[in-house]
N, C-alpha and C positions, 0 to 999 in steps of 0.2 A: 190555869188552874180549872176553869170551867170546862175546857175542852177535855181535860185529863178525867174529870168528874163524869162527864158524859160518856167517854169511852169505857170508864170502870163500869158504869151502869149498863152500858151496852152489853159487856161482857157477862155481867150477873143475868141480865135479862135472857141472853141467848141461852145460857147454861140452865136457868130455871124453866125456860120454856121447853127444852129438850128433855129434861127431867121429868117435866110435867106429863109429856106425851110419851116419855118411855124412861122410867127411873134408871134403867141400866145404861142409858144412851148418855153417858157424860160427854159434854163438848160435841153435840150433834145439832145441826139446824135442820127444821122441818122445812119443806118448800109447798107450794100451792099445789104440785102435783103429786104430794104426799110420799115423794122419794127423799128419803133422809140421806144426807151427806156427811159423813163424819168428819171433823177437824183433823187435820194432819198431824201425824206424830212426828216430833221433830227429826228424828233419824231418817224416817220416810221422806219427808221434806228435803232433807240434805242430800239424800240420794237422788232425787229428782233433779236439785240444783246441780248437782255434780254432772249429771248426765244432760243438762240443759233441757229438762222436760218440764219443769215446773210452771212456766206460763202455759204451756199446752194444757197442762192439767187443770189450772185454775178456769182458763177459758173454754176449752173445748169439752173437756170430760165432766166438769162440775158445772158447766155454764154460769159462771160468775156468781153463784149463790154465796160464796163464803167471803165476800169482799169486806164486809165489816168485822168479821171475825179475825181476819188476816190484819186489818188495819190496827184492831185493839191489841192483838199480840205483838206487833211491831211497835207501836207509840207508847203503849201503857207497860205491858211485860217486858218490853225491849229484849225480846228473843232474837239472837242474830240471825238465825234461818229466815225467820218472819221479817225481819227488817230488810233482809235481802230481797226477799219474794215482795214485799209491799213496795221497795225502792225501784225494782225492775218494773213491776205493774205501772207505777206512776211515769217511769222514764219512758216507757214504750206506749202508754195509753191502753193498757190490756185491762179491760173490764171497768176502767176509770178515765175520767178525762187526763189527757197527756200533760203532765207536769216534770219536764227533764231535771229541772234545777232542785226540785224537792226529791225527786227520785235518787238523784245522785247523792244529795246530802244524806239519805237513809242508807244507801249502799256504804258510804263512808263510815256510817255508824256500826253496820256489822263488821266491816273491815276494822274498825277499831277494837272490836271485841275479839278479834282473832279468827274470824271465819274465813278459812283459805279461799272459798269460792269468790267472797266479795274482793279479796286482795288480788286474785288473779285476773277477775273482770275489770276492776279498775286499771291495773297494769295495761291489760291489753287496749282499753278505751284510750288512756294516755298515749301508748305507744302509737295507735293509728289514728287518733284524734276523733274518736267516736264519741258524740254528745259534748265534747271537752275539746279545747284548744290542744293541738298535739304538744306532748312534752315527754320526750324519751328519757330525760333525766329523772322525772319523776316516776315514769313507768318502771324502770329497772329494779328499785328497790321494793316495790310492792310485788312484782312477779318473783324476785328472788325470796321475798319472805313467805310468799305462798308456797314455793317450792321447799322452802326449809321446814314447813309443817307437815310436808310428805304428799302435798297434793300432785299426783302424777302428772295432771294436765299442764300444770305449772312448771314442772320439771322438765317436760319436753319444751315447752315454749321457751324457758330460760336459757336451755341449751341452745336452741335455735338463734335466740338474740344474742347469745355470746358469739357464735360463728357468724353472725352479721356485724360484729363490732361493737356491741353493747358491754357493759360492766368492763373488767379487766382481766389480764392474765392471772391474778391471783385468784379470781372465781373459777377458773377452769377445774382444779382438782376436786372441788366439792360436787360441781355439776356432774364431772365424769363418775363419781362414786354413786350419784343418785341414779344416774341411767343404768349403771352396772348392777345396782341392787334391785331394779325394777323386775317384778315377776307377773308374767302375763302369759295367758293361753292363745292371744291373739297374735298370729304370725306377722301382721302387718305392724304392729305395736313392737313387737320384737326385733324386727328388721330396722325400724326407724330408730329405736333405742341403740342399736349396734351402729347404724350410720352416724348417728350424732356423736356417741362416745369415741368413734375412730376420729371424727372431725377434730374433736377437742384434744384427743391423744396425739394427733399430728402438730398440734400447736405447743406442745409440752416436751421438754426434753426426754429422752428415752428413760433415763434412770427414774425420773419422776413419775413416769407412767408404771414403770416396774414396781416401784414403791407402793404405789396406789392400788395395783392388782395384788401385792402381797398382803394389803390391809383387808381385801376382799376374802381371804382365806380364813380369817379369824372373827 
């Protein structure tokens, strides 16, 4: 309770300080060099997370100035995007002392709230044994869930895993449909989606592939 009260006070103090300096600058932190760094909009942070640019933004562009704000929004407000960001910072020691166990616990909280990037990252970590003991049985449902939420990165990865032997043949049809429904202007991604979908098609009976392609017409 004491920690939560302190973090709440921190949130209020930061906002009050920003508004005192500039009443229009809600959610802004002033720095010693007088350069104001706005707190991230959630949709903006999610875009950075999806592009794997969130840690670079905090460390290289904002010079670790928003650490306390990020912690408060993760620990007190429990915003999933901030939970993921804070967890990743802790896991890899970005702007804060490295605490992998605490960081992973925070990423799990984001995943439990349904953040696709958190589910996808946990899946990758368990699949490869990054920070955690390798456990591909645990990795598969995490990646599949992220893919089911429309996260393209997860849809590509899930299809690759299926071709490597993860999951079961019952998972092929949905993975095939996800790949066929991807819209991209990137030629490399387009080719990869086609390669993976053809690989899945080769593992299904021809009549099933025909049925799936018919579904894509409607």
